[in-house]
KOLBAGU-850689 format. One line per 3 residues: for each residue x negated, y, z of N, C-alpha, C. Coordinates in pm, 1 decimal. Each point is the difference from the previous one (the first is absolute). Example, Ala and Ser with C-alpha at 12.3 -4.5 7.8 and 13.67 -1.06 7.14 Angstrom:
% KOLBAGU-850689
-1319.0/-569.0/780.0/89.0/119.0/0.0/-90.0/120.0/0.0  35.0/105.0/-72.0/-82.0/119.0/6.0/77.0/109.0/73.0
END
This chain:
% KOLBAGU-850689
9983.7/-8389.0/14830.9/23.7/-139.4/74.5/-21.4/-151.6/-70.9  -35.4/-117.7/22.8/15.0/-115.5/-66.2/140.4/-29.8/19.0  16.3/-52.2/-131.7/153.7/-86.4/19.8/44.2/-120.5/-19.9
14.4/-39.5/105.5/-18.2/-137.4/5.7/135.0/-116.5/-89.5  24.4/94.6/-84.5/122.2/-73.5/-116.8/-95.0/-64.9/-96.6  -117.1/-74.0/11.5/-38.8/-95.5/-71.6/-69.6/-145.4/35.4
-56.5/-102.2/-89.5/14.0/-88.2/26.7/-171.2/-53.0/49.5  -21.3/-80.2/56.6/-147.2/-14.7/27.6/-45.1/-138.6/-135.8  -95.2/29.7/-1.2/-42.2/-101.8/-157.4/-33.0/-135.5/58.0
83.1/-122.0/-60.6/14.9/-90.5/46.9/-134.4/-101.5/-43.5  2.0/-66.7/28.8/-114.9/-111.1/-34.2/57.5/-68.6/-89.6  58.0/6.8/-112.0/54.4/-77.2/-76.9/45.9/120.8/-93.6
-69.0/80.9/-40.2/13.7/100.5/-41.1/42.9/-18.2/-153.3  -73.2/-38.9/-39.4/-16.0/-53.4/-189.3/129.9/-140.5/-44.2  98.8/-7.9/124.4/77.5/-92.0/-20.9/111.5/92.3/-22.0
58.5/-54.2/-151.9/120.2/61.6/-51.9/91.0/-51.3/-63.4  109.2/-4.7/-42.4/67.9/-31.8/-119.7/2.6/-7.2/-111.5  -48.2/189.3/43.7/29.1/91.2/-169.4/-45.3/161.4/48.1
-84.5/39.9/-41.3/11.9/134.8/16.6/37.3/78.3/-149.9  -11.7/174.5/75.1/-23.3/31.0/-94.8/-98.6/91.6/-24.8  -101.4/25.3/-31.4/-132.6/83.6/-24.3/8.8/132.9/-99.4
-28.2/156.9/121.5/11.9/78.0/-50.2/-128.1/77.3/-27.5  -32.7/47.3/-41.1/-157.1/91.4/-27.9/15.1/139.0/-31.5  -3.7/59.5/110.4/-8.8/150.6/-97.2/-80.8/17.6/62.4
-38.2/124.8/-147.6/-162.6/32.5/-39.6/58.5/161.1/-65.0  -146.3/42.9/33.8/-23.2/182.4/-104.2/-25.5/3.3/-78.1  31.0/50.5/-95.6/-12.3/18.3/-149.5/-188.5/-49.7/-3.7
-9.4/15.3/-113.2/-147.4/-10.9/-51.6/-49.6/124.9/-42.5  -113.4/28.8/-44.0/-89.1/145.0/7.4/68.7/39.4/-148.1  44.4/133.5/23.8/101.8/22.6/-73.8/-63.1/140.4/-103.0
27.3/21.7/-93.1/-24.5/110.7/-63.9/9.7/129.1/14.8  -108.3/108.0/-7.1/16.9/115.9/80.1/185.8/65.1/-72.9  -10.5/101.0/113.2/149.1/21.9/-44.7/-6.2/133.8/-142.1
123.8/-38.5/-67.5/-20.5/99.6/-122.7/145.9/108.3/34.5  15.2/126.8/-76.8/74.5/36.2/45.3/117.2/-7.5/-135.1  -68.7/-24.1/-83.8/132.0/-51.7/-115.2/46.5/-149.3/14.3
-97.5/-63.6/112.8/163.1/-123.7/46.2/12.3/-14.3/110.2  127.1/-41.1/15.4/96.4/-4.7/99.4/-85.7/-166.5/59.4  4.1/47.9/176.3/-94.8/-49.5/47.8/55.6/-183.9/-18.3
112.8/-20.2/-2.9/65.7/-103.9/-25.5/-70.8/-93.1/-113.0  -83.4/86.7/-90.4/-55.1/-56.1/-91.4/-162.5/1.6/-37.8  -67.6/45.4/137.2/-135.1/-47.6/10.6/4.2/-107.3/20.3
-103.4/-55.5/-52.0/-69.0/-171.7/-20.1/-105.1/-8.1/98.3  -2.2/-152.2/-15.1/-142.5/-62.2/98.0/-102.9/19.7/-149.3  -150.6/50.6/116.6/-93.6/5.2/-85.0/-54.0/-139.5/-45.3
-29.8/-32.7/-73.2/-122.7/-173.9/-46.3/-20.2/-40.1/136.0  -87.1/77.8/80.7/17.3/-39.1/132.6/61.5/-45.6/105.0  129.2/73.1/21.8/154.3/-14.4/44.2/40.0/-148.3/-92.7
-25.3/14.6/-77.0/77.1/-131.8/-47.0/-90.2/-122.0/55.2  -153.3/8.6/-6.1/-57.8/-106.0/62.7/-11.1/-34.1/124.8  66.9/111.4/100.5/11.1/-19.1/107.7/142.4/-87.2/37.4
84.0/65.8/-109.8/131.5/-78.3/-7.4/-38.1/-224.4/22.0  -89.8/13.3/-112.3/-20.7/-159.4/-53.1/-65.8/-64.1/117.5  -87.2/94.5/47.2/-76.6/-52.5/138.6/91.7/-75.1/37.3
127.6/86.0/114.8/74.7/-12.9/46.7/100.6/-170.8/-30.0  -25.0/-53.9/-125.7/102.3/-102.2/-72.9/-57.8/-127.4/100.4  89.2/-65.0/42.0/-56.4/-201.0/17.3/47.3/-92.5/-84.9
-103.7/-86.4/-34.3/5.0/-116.6/-58.5/137.0/-76.7/55.1  55.7/-30.4/137.7/98.3/-42.6/15.3/152.6/84.0/11.3  -8.7/73.0/-53.5/110.1/86.1/-48.5/104.9/-81.7/-65.9
161.6/-52.2/20.1/36.3/-13.3/-81.0/96.3/75.6/-80.2  -40.1/7.4/-124.7/48.0/107.5/-44.0/153.8/27.5/-24.7  25.0/-141.9/-42.5/158.3/-18.0/15.2/61.1/48.0/127.5
-25.4/-4.1/79.6/81.7/76.5/59.4/-72.8/90.9/128.2  -61.1/77.3/-51.3/-59.1/141.1/-2.9/54.2/115.4/-117.8  60.0/140.9/57.0/-0.4/96.0/-21.5/-81.4/103.7/58.8
-28.6/108.1/-131.6/-69.8/129.2/70.5/107.3/135.4/3.8  15.5/98.4/83.9/38.8/106.6/6.2/-86.5/52.6/61.3  -11.4/160.4/-69.8/-40.5/133.3/53.8/99.0/101.7/1.5
-27.3/119.5/70.6/62.7/110.9/-38.7/10.1/74.2/-111.7  77.7/67.6/-40.7/58.8/91.2/-141.9/-147.8/51.3/-44.1  -125.4/-13.0/58.4/-101.1/60.5/-31.7/-97.3/-128.0/-137.2
-30.6/32.0/-84.9/-31.4/-145.0/-96.4/-135.9/-78.2/50.8  -99.3/86.6/126.5/-122.8/-47.4/44.2/65.7/-141.0/78.0  102.5/9.6/75.5/30.9/-59.1/128.8/62.4/-92.2/-52.7
54.2/-6.2/-141.6/52.6/-157.7/-44.7/-89.6/-30.9/-60.5  -101.2/15.7/-39.5/-110.7/-15.1/-89.1/-102.2/-65.8/78.0  -30.4/25.1/150.4/-63.4/-74.7/105.7/82.3/-143.7/20.4
116.6/26.5/39.8/69.7/-153.6/63.2/-8.7/-42.4/-108.4  58.7/19.7/-146.1/4.6/-98.1/-113.3/-159.2/-73.5/-6.1  -101.2/65.2/40.1/-142.3/-36.6/-8.3/-38.1/-119.9/102.8
18.7/31.0/121.6/-20.8/-64.0/75.3/101.9/-112.0/46.2  100.5/4.9/-120.5/152.1/-167.4/6.7/-129.3/-47.6/-82.3  -35.9/12.8/-116.4/-15.7/-9.9/-132.2/-144.1/-5.9/-82.2
-105.8/22.3/92.1/-94.1/6.7/-62.4/-94.8/-104.6/-32.6  49.5/-110.9/46.0/-41.0/-108.0/19.5/46.2/-131.2/-107.6  65.7/58.5/-71.3/90.5/-47.4/-124.4/-66.3/10.8/-70.3
-69.0/-108.1/-82.9/-38.3/29.9/-161.3/-18.4/60.3/-83.0  147.2/37.0/-33.4/33.1/136.1/-75.5/-32.7/102.1/76.2  -32.7/39.2/41.4/-18.4/148.8/46.3/-108.2/-40.5/53.8
-112.6/173.1/-88.6/-106.5/22.4/13.6/-16.9/81.9/78.5  80.1/108.7/79.0/-23.7/112.2/98.8/-0.8/150.4/-114.5  11.2/-29.3/-112.1/-49.4/174.6/-115.8/147.9/17.6/-38.9
92.7/-100.8/15.1/179.1/49.8/-7.5/1.5/92.5/13.0  121.2/100.6/-34.2/46.7/140.4/88.6/86.1/-62.1/32.1  69.7/41.9/81.1/133.8/-18.4/49.3/117.3/-72.5/-68.9
24.7/85.0/-93.7/122.1/-69.6/-99.4/-67.5/-116.6/-119.1  -164.0/-9.0/-22.3/-31.6/-121.9/5.4/22.8/-111.5/53.4  -103.2/5.4/118.8/73.8/-77.6/119.7/149.1/-41.7/39.7
78.0/55.9/7.7/122.3/-17.7/-21.2/66.0/-107.4/-66.0  14.9/87.2/-151.5/-34.1/-115.4/-100.7/-4.8/-134.8/19.1  -141.5/-16.3/-11.2/-76.5/-147.2/29.9/94.8/-50.1/74.1
6.0/37.0/181.8/35.4/-79.1/66.4/165.7/-40.1/-47.9  75.3/62.5/-62.1/134.8/3.8/-0.8/-47.0/-95.4/-124.9  -20.3/-9.2/-116.2/-1.5/-91.6/-97.9/-22.0/-165.1/80.7
-141.3/3.6/50.1/-38.7/-81.8/28.4/111.6/-115.5/81.9  33.1/85.0/161.5/114.1/-77.0/26.0/153.0/36.1/4.7  -12.8/16.2/-109.6/184.7/-3.9/-12.9/75.1/48.4/86.8
-44.8/135.5/37.9/121.1/66.0/153.4/120.6/-11.8/-103.9  111.6/-65.7/72.3/114.0/57.0/-51.5/115.2/36.0/150.7  82.4/94.8/-49.1/75.3/39.4/124.2/141.5/-139.3/9.3
-13.4/-32.9/148.2/105.3/-76.7/33.3/107.3/83.3/-19.6  43.2/71.4/9.2/138.1/123.9/-18.6/69.7/-40.6/-114.7  108.5/66.8/-18.4/100.8/-19.8/-96.1/-56.8/62.1/-158.3
-86.8/135.9/37.6/-29.6/79.3/-81.5/-105.9/-60.0/-117.3  -71.3/-126.1/46.2/-66.6/-83.1/-67.4/-99.6/92.6/-84.5  -20.7/92.7/108.8/-173.6/142.2/-86.5/-81.4/-94.9/91.1
-150.4/12.3/-57.1/-136.7/-57.0/49.6/-52.6/117.0/143.6  -3.7/-110.4/38.0/-86.4/91.0/157.5/-158.7/-45.1/-32.4  -52.0/93.8/49.0/-160.7/6.6/11.5/-61.6/-25.6/104.7
-100.3/-32.4/7.3/-68.2/-82.3/90.2/-88.3/121.8/75.7  44.5/146.4/-34.5/-90.0/73.1/36.7/138.5/141.2/56.5  56.7/-8.8/109.9/138.9/97.6/18.0/-61.2/126.5/64.5
63.3/73.3/69.7/10.3/125.1/50.9/69.3/20.7/114.2  -34.1/50.4/111.4/27.8/-25.0/162.4/-46.9/154.8/28.0  106.5/99.5/-9.6/-41.1/150.4/41.0/-14.3/10.8/174.9
-14.7/-108.7/45.7/-40.0/-0.8/177.3/-103.1/-11.5/1.0  -110.1/-44.0/-113.4/-134.7/-41.9/-14.1/-66.0/178.1/-6.0  35.0/99.7/-47.6/-0.3/118.2/-58.6/-17.5/98.9/98.3
-119.7/108.4/-13.5/-55.1/140.9/110.7/91.0/102.4/-72.5  9.8/73.4/145.3/119.9/64.4/-79.2/-72.0/137.2/103.5  -72.2/85.5/-57.1/-44.3/123.8/12.2/7.4/145.4/-37.2
77.9/77.0/-15.6/-2.7/124.0/-58.8/-56.0/104.3/73.9  -137.2/40.6/-94.3/-70.8/70.6/43.3/84.9/130.0/32.6  65.4/52.4/-42.3/47.8/107.6/11.7/98.5/33.0/124.3
5.8/-133.0/39.7/58.3/31.6/199.1/-89.9/12.8/33.1  43.1/11.5/161.1/-72.8/1.0/87.7/-110.6/-139.4/30.3  80.9/-91.7/17.1/-27.1/-118.6/60.7/-108.8/-30.0/-114.9
65.8/40.6/-119.0/-91.4/-145.3/-133.2/-135.7/114.5/-17.6  -12.3/133.9/12.8/-97.6/91.1/17.5/-70.0/-64.2/97.2  -27.6/-42.6/119.1/-72.4/-32.2/120.2/-3.6/-131.9/-5.5
77.8/-99.6/-63.7/-102.0/-103.7/-91.3/-100.2/-1.6/-48.2  15.9/77.8/-108.0/-84.5/9.4/-126.9/-127.7/102.3/96.1  28.3/56.8/68.0/-131.7/97.1/79.7/-48.9/-146.8/82.9
34.4/-84.4/68.8/-113.1/-75.2/79.2/12.0/-163.9/-68.2  36.1/-6.0/-160.1/-23.8/-60.1/-48.5/-155.4/55.1/-80.3  14.7/64.1/-31.1/-149.5/74.1/-11.7/-86.7/42.2/116.4
26.2/-1.2/55.4/-101.2/5.8/131.0/-39.8/-152.2/30.0  90.4/-89.9/-4.8/-47.9/-121.0/39.1/88.9/-71.1/112.6  75.1/55.0/59.6/73.4/-66.0/97.3/125.9/13.5/-36.8
74.7/-76.8/-100.0/119.5/9.3/-51.5/88.9/-77.6/116.1  -57.3/-114.7/1.7/72.0/-102.7/63.4/26.3/39.7/162.6  -157.6/2.9/68.3/73.2/110.6/130.2/138.4/65.9/26.3
-45.4/126.1/-148.2/118.3/54.7/-15.8/115.2/-53.4/17.6  36.2/-79.6/-121.4/137.6/-62.9/19.2/38.9/-90.5/113.4  -103.4/-68.1/62.4/47.2/-89.9/108.6/44.9/83.0/163.4
-70.8/136.1/12.6/-39.1/57.9/92.5/106.7/146.3/-23.6  38.1/53.5/-64.2/41.0/159.0/-72.7/107.3/15.2/-59.7  25.4/-107.1/-106.6/98.3/14.6/-77.3/113.1/1.1/21.4
46.4/-95.6/72.3/132.4/-10.2/71.7/54.9/107.0/86.1  -110.7/60.3/64.2/28.6/87.7/86.8/40.0/120.3/-81.5  -84.7/22.0/-109.6/-18.6/149.8/-89.6/171.8/-36.6/-101.4
13.2/-113.2/-35.4/176.7/-29.6/-38.0/101.7/47.8/39.7  7.4/-18.0/103.0/110.5/9.4/135.5/-10.7/131.5/-19.5  -128.5/117.5/57.5/9.0/92.3/31.6/84.8/99.7/-96.8
-14.1/-6.2/-163.3/14.6/26.0/-111.3/151.4/-18.6/-91.0  12.5/-142.5/38.2/144.0/-37.2/-55.3/-68.3/-98.3/-75.8  -107.8/-32.4/-72.4/-53.2/-68.7/-97.4/39.0/-151.5/-41.8
82.3/-27.6/-63.8/77.5/-115.0/-11.3/-44.2/-90.1/-104.0  -119.0/22.2/-100.1/-7.6/-7.9/-129.8/-139.7/-52.0/-27.1  -115.0/121.4/73.0/-122.3/-69.6/18.9/-29.2/-168.8/18.4
-120.6/-72.3/1.4/-40.9/-107.6/92.3/-63.6/55.8/121.5  65.3/-59.7/76.2/-34.3/-14.5/148.8/-76.4/-100.6/72.5  -21.8/-0.7/88.6/-44.7/-136.9/86.0/77.3/-83.9/28.1
115.2/50.4/28.1/119.6/-132.3/38.6/93.5/-14.5/-137.8  -1.6/124.6/-56.1/63.1/-24.3/-162.9/-57.6/-136.0/-53.8  -118.7/34.3/-36.8/-119.4/-127.8/-83.2/0.5/-100.3/52.3
-1.9/-1.7/165.2/3.3/-140.0/41.4/146.6/-57.6/-0.2  122.9/44.3/22.6/106.1/-23.1/-35.2/6.8/-61.4/-155.6  -49.7/50.7/-85.4/34.1/-11.2/-167.9/-72.1/-149.7/1.4
-114.7/7.6/61.2/-72.7/-154.7/9.1/99.6/-112.5/19.6  45.4/38.7/163.0/15.9/-118.3/72.8/158.9/16.3/-93.9  59.5/42.5/-40.4/143.7/5.9/-138.5/-57.1/-142.9/-50.5
-91.7/74.3/-37.4/-60.5/-118.1/-156.2/-39.3/-191.5/61.8  -47.5/19.5/146.3/26.8/-102.5/66.1/61.9/-95.9/38.2  118.4/74.2/57.6/137.0/-9.9/36.2/76.7/-89.0/-148.3
-35.8/99.4/-64.1/123.2/-110.8/-144.0/-33.8/-100.3/-7.7  -162.4/-83.2/-5.0/-30.7/-76.8/-36.6/25.1/-113.8/108.1  20.8/56.4/179.8/59.2/-63.9/83.3/145.3/-69.2/-7.7
94.5/83.9/-72.6/96.9/-20.4/-25.3/8.4/-93.9/-55.3  -105.6/-22.1/-140.9/48.9/-102.8/-44.8/-89.2/-133.5/11.8  -65.7/-20.5/57.8/-72.2/-84.6/55.1/47.0/-161.0/73.5
99.9/49.2/71.3/71.9/-195.0/14.2/35.2/-22.2/-181.1  33.5/94.1/-55.5/140.1/-27.0/-178.4/-186.4/-102.5/-41.6  -116.8/94.0/6.9/-86.3/-42.9/-68.4/-63.4/-181.9/88.3
0.0/-2.8/104.1/4.6/-103.9/109.9/65.0/-124.3/-129.0  131.2/40.0/28.4/62.5/-113.0/-114.4/-44.5/-38.4/-99.1  -23.1/137.8/-70.3/-6.3/-80.6/-110.6/-151.1/-74.0/-54.7
-70.6/-24.3/130.9/-142.8/-34.4/-33.6/41.7/-131.1/36.6  71.2/-12.7/127.7/57.4/-185.9/1.6/51.3/-74.7/-60.2  76.8/107.7/-131.2/79.7/-91.5/-108.6/-96.1/-9.1/-83.1
-39.3/-111.4/27.2/-116.3/-129.0/-123.8/51.2/21.9/-152.1  139.5/71.2/-16.3/38.1/-9.1/-194.6/-23.1/97.6/23.7  -60.3/121.9/53.3/-40.0/143.0/-45.0/-147.3/6.1/0.8
-70.0/-103.2/30.7/-120.0/-10.5/-38.0/-78.6/161.0/59.0  28.8/20.3/99.7/-108.4/130.3/0.7/-179.1/-25.0/119.3  -22.9/85.6/-25.1/-116.7/-29.4/129.1/48.4/56.4/128.5
-83.2/29.6/77.1/74.4/65.1/157.3/-61.2/120.6/-9.9  -60.6/92.3/-63.5/-9.7/130.5/14.8/50.3/68.7/-89.0  75.8/87.9/4.1/-15.9/99.1/-79.6/-37.2/98.5/6.7
-62.8/88.2/-129.3/-98.5/98.3/4.6/56.0/159.4/-7.4  -53.1/135.0/62.0/50.3/82.0/-26.6/-118.3/122.7/5.5  10.9/51.1/-144.0/-130.7/85.4/34.0/29.4/167.7/9.4
-29.4/80.1/84.2/42.0/129.7/16.1/-71.7/109.8/12.0  -12.6/76.9/-166.7/-123.4/95.7/17.8/56.6/143.9/39.9  -59.0/63.7/77.9/31.2/136.1/73.8/-122.7/85.5/6.3
18.8/101.7/85.5/-90.2/81.9/-43.1/-38.8/37.4/169.0  -127.5/119.9/30.5/-74.0/21.5/160.2/149.8/45.5/28.5  -55.1/-59.9/137.5/99.3/71.5/92.3/139.0/-88.6/20.2
63.1/-69.1/-90.0/87.0/-48.9/30.7/12.7/-197.9/67.5  -35.2/-75.4/-35.8/-15.8/-105.4/59.7/-36.3/37.6/125.2  -142.1/38.1/-19.5/-52.4/64.7/155.8/71.1/44.4/114.9
123.8/34.0/-13.2/47.5/44.1/52.3/79.4/-96.8/90.7  45.0/-75.9/-100.2/69.0/-113.2/66.5/-111.3/-103.6/113.1  -90.5/12.4/-89.4/-107.1/-86.7/119.9/-14.3/79.0/160.1
-38.1/102.9/-60.5/-7.8/105.1/119.5/107.0/-40.3/122.5  117.6/29.1/-97.9/105.6/-24.9/115.1/36.5/-164.9/53.0  -97.5/-100.7/-42.6/32.6/-96.4/27.0/-78.0/-31.1/135.5
-85.9/53.7/-39.9/-113.2/-2.4/114.8/-14.7/30.5/109.9  87.2/107.1/-17.4/65.5/116.7/82.3/60.6/-73.6/118.5  146.6/-85.3/-80.0/51.9/-19.3/118.6/-55.6/-131.0/14.0
-62.7/-115.5/-51.9/-101.6/-119.5/47.2/-95.7/7.2/89.2  -33.5/97.5/-36.0/-180.7/-19.3/70.1/7.6/113.8/99.0  67.5/116.2/-22.4/-23.4/194.6/44.4/-79.9/48.3/-109.9
33.6/136.4/94.9/-63.5/107.5/-69.5/-134.3/7.1/-24.7  -66.7/-22.6/139.3/-129.9/-30.1/-23.0/-61.2/-61.2/-138.1  28.0/-132.9/15.3/43.9/-85.3/-160.6/-4.7/22.8/-123.3
99.1/97.4/30.2/78.6/86.9/-170.3/-147.9/75.1/-31.3  -59.9/102.1/107.5/-106.7/40.7/-32.0/-114.5/-43.2/-25.3  -19.7/-124.5/-5.3/-115.0/-8.1/-32.8/40.5/-46.6/-108.2
93.6/-57.5/-10.9/61.7/-4.7/-165.9/-50.7/73.2/-129.4  74.6/176.6/85.7/-4.4/47.8/-92.4/-180.1/74.2/-30.6  -55.0/-14.7/164.5/-175.9/33.1/-53.9/-56.6/-113.1/-75.9
22.3/-97.0/-31.9/-62.8/-85.7/-94.5/47.5/3.2/-125.5  97.9/88.9/-32.0/49.8/54.7/-108.7/-79.5/160.0/7.4  -84.6/50.5/18.5/-68.5/102.3/38.3/135.9/132.2/-6.2
106.2/-41.1/83.2/113.3/56.2/19.7/24.1/74.0/-148.2  -42.4/-95.4/-105.3/72.6/37.2/-151.7/83.5/-55.8/-26.7  -54.0/-154.7/-34.1/108.5/-31.9/-92.3/-29.5/-163.7/-74.3
73.5/-73.5/-13.8/-58.0/-135.3/-32.4/-140.4/43.1/-151.9  -33.2/-103.8/-65.7/-71.5/61.0/-66.2/58.2/-57.8/-144.8  -80.3/-3.0/-99.1/84.3/-47.8/-145.9/-42.7/-132.3/-8.0
170.7/-46.8/4.1/69.4/-117.3/-53.7/-54.1/-65.5/179.7  -0.6/58.8/116.8/8.5/-46.6/96.9/168.1/-35.3/86.9  -35.0/-50.2/50.6/190.0/-31.4/101.6/-42.0/-100.8/101.6
148.2/-77.9/-1.4/31.1/-62.8/86.7/86.8/-115.3/-40.6  -0.1/-107.2/70.1/97.3/-119.6/-45.8/131.7/-4.7/129.0  121.7/-77.8/-50.9/92.9/8.1/99.9/75.9/-180.2/-62.0
-14.7/-96.4/61.6/68.7/-76.3/-32.2/114.4/-14.7/118.5  106.4/-57.7/-82.8/86.4/-15.1/64.7/0.6/-173.7/11.0  69.4/-43.9/129.9/-54.3/-156.2/16.5/124.8/-43.0/-0.4
58.7/-100.8/-44.3/102.8/-93.4/24.5/-22.8/-141.5/58.6  34.5/-9.7/148.6/16.2/-135.1/110.1/74.2/-27.5/6.3  44.2/-153.9/9.1/117.0/-90.1/-70.0/50.7/40.4/233.2
159.0/24.1/-33.0/22.4/83.8/114.8/5.6/88.5/61.1  -71.0/90.3/-48.9/-60.4/153.3/51.4/27.4/114.2/-78.2  26.5/109.8/47.5/35.9/106.3/-99.4/-130.1/26.0/-33.3
-20.9/77.0/-143.4/-91.3/-2.5/-55.3/-135.5/123.8/89.5  -102.9/56.9/-29.6/-55.3/32.6/55.9/-123.1/88.3/-112.9  -99.2/94.1/18.4/-35.7/47.5/-41.2/-138.4/9.8/19.7
-157.1/-20.7/-49.7/-101.4/29.0/47.7/-81.7/54.9/-76.5  -43.6/144.8/41.9/-68.2/73.5/-59.7/-164.1/-2.2/-15.5  -54.6/-2.8/-55.7/-137.0/-13.2/-28.8/-83.9/81.4/-38.0
-107.7/65.7/74.2/-91.5/99.5/-55.0/-122.9/21.0/25.9  -83.0/-23.2/-83.2/-164.3/28.4/84.5/-102.9/111.3/-133.3  -30.4/67.6/114.8/-113.8/104.6/-66.7/-70.5/-42.8/48.8
-181.2/18.3/-80.5/-91.0/-62.9/-8.9/-148.6/101.5/-22.5  -113.2/-18.0/95.6/-45.3/147.7/-38.8/-84.5/-44.9/-177.0  -108.9/101.6/-37.9/-37.1/-41.9/-107.9/-130.1/-127.6/28.2
7.6/-51.4/64.5/-125.9/-133.9/117.5/113.3/-127.8/-78.5  129.3/1.1/-3.1/66.0/-67.6/47.3/77.7/-21.0/136.5  25.4/32.8/36.6/-8.1/30.0/194.0/107.2/49.7/14.7
63.2/-90.1/59.6/185.4/47.1/85.4/-10.8/93.3/68.3  63.1/123.2/-28.4/6.6/144.9/55.2/109.6/42.7/62.4  123.4/-120.4/-35.0/191.0/-42.0/55.5/32.3/-62.1/-53.0
74.0/-79.8/44.8/56.1/-131.5/13.6/131.0/48.5/61.6  87.1/-75.5/-114.3/155.5/41.5/72.6/99.1/-96.3/-74.7  52.0/-128.5/78.8/28.5/-118.1/-81.7/139.3/-16.9/176.9
128.7/43.4/-99.1/79.6/-12.1/183.8/87.6/-71.5/-104.0  136.9/-102.4/57.0/102.7/-26.0/-47.5/135.4/55.4/73.5  90.7/75.7/-78.9/108.2/53.4/60.3/152.7/-80.4/-69.5
76.3/61.4/94.9/128.3/-42.1/-58.6/54.5/119.5/-50.8  144.7/-29.1/-69.9/59.5/110.2/-86.7/44.0/116.6/141.3  23.7/-5.0/111.0/92.9/82.0/114.8/-136.1/130.9/-73.3
-156.0/-5.0/24.6/-117.4/76.8/-6.8/12.2/71.2/-114.0  65.1/-59.3/-112.4/-6.4/76.1/-101.0/113.6/65.6/-46.5  92.7/8.2/35.4/98.2/38.0/-1.9/26.2/140.1/103.0
-94.7/-6.7/93.8/-24.3/87.1/111.5/-80.4/96.7/-97.2  -109.3/-59.0/-38.0/-45.8/103.7/-82.1/77.7/61.0/-140.2  38.9/-43.8/-79.2/119.3/73.8/-51.5/115.8/93.8/24.5
55.8/-37.7/139.7/49.2/98.9/82.0/-51.2/143.8/38.9  -165.7/-20.1/12.4/-22.1/132.7/35.2/-89.1/63.3/-99.3  71.6/-6.0/-165.5/-6.2/65.4/-98.9/60.0/71.5/-38.5
END
């Protein structure tokens, strides 16, 4: 059933006093699995790094941007490249550690806490991770569907039911994955008003946009988008979204954006945008919806 707890697109939807822009994207092409190397250390290939560089935009204010990824190196790497790829000193050939070092030295990131320890422009957020244990029933089923090419369809249509049936609370599911991404968005909704105050304080010299780049894995950010589409547009539109992704997942370095918009005398809202193009550049799926915090909280609660 379509949920009425969302906002119509306003005529002046581009007007805001400040915003927080969240860019969610799957990692780029990775190295082959290696039994001698933990999965957390599987790296991006040269092609995967180039995919991250291609996502970078010159208008990003790097001083107001931070990248986060799952505990797996490739997710952190893609987020960092998408954030900083247009900076003159970044070539795209850097290892993750080399990239972190360049960014941290260039922008002299300091922790504002009493510890005095250095912060990094590239961080880890476990909510962006994929949790599938192939030794479990649900993990094995998910892996089989990934191989068959209908992994996202399985997550959306079957994973919650199977997890409940067998009491699995550890593996990634439709509602669990969606809740994790929703909780990331909710974190920034919680700081949006304070960000607005900083932007309006001319002595602080902030521009109006904070950016966060968030690297994740196949089937993670898609679960949130599928859940949101279901709640705002209905199950049939969600089905069209899954089909637009060939029932599988986002492609390498593909994802969606969520903008948290501050407007005077109003509560912050979230505008989520995603467009899927075919090989000829024609749109085959387009989602652009503005929702309030209540619907984000609802997705969290369902997880």
